[in-house]
Residue, then its C-alpha position, 0 to 999 in steps of 0.5 A: m449264479a454268477r457269469e464268469v467273463w474274459h476279455v481278449l484285448p489288444a496288448g501293445d504291438d501284435m500282443w493280446r491279453i485274456a482279462p477277467e472282467e473285474d481287472s482288464e489289467m491283469g491276465p496272461i499275455y499271447q503273441d497270438k490272437d488265435e492263442a489267446v482266443r483258445h485260452a480264453k475258451d478253455q477258462a469259459k468252458a471250464a466254469q459253470l457259466g462262462q462268457i468270452i468277449v473278443h476284441s479287435r485291435d480298436g478295442r471294439i467288441e468283434y463277438e462273444n460266446t457264452y458257455g454252460e447252462d444259462p438259467r432261464e429267469r422265467k418261462g417262455 
């Protein structure tokens, strides 16, 4: 089962994009970063295994969150 990953990325002046990991050029654009993060969380929570990766204005990763049951690969 693959994890579904969404990135919150800067998209021009004061704009933010939610993009699936496989295509960072696609996805809706938002005026507000908080709104973009909220929508990305909704997408990740709707998936069986979801993750958001939030970037800063310079493109670096600020933080990431995972959602859903992450299966363990080994006992421990």
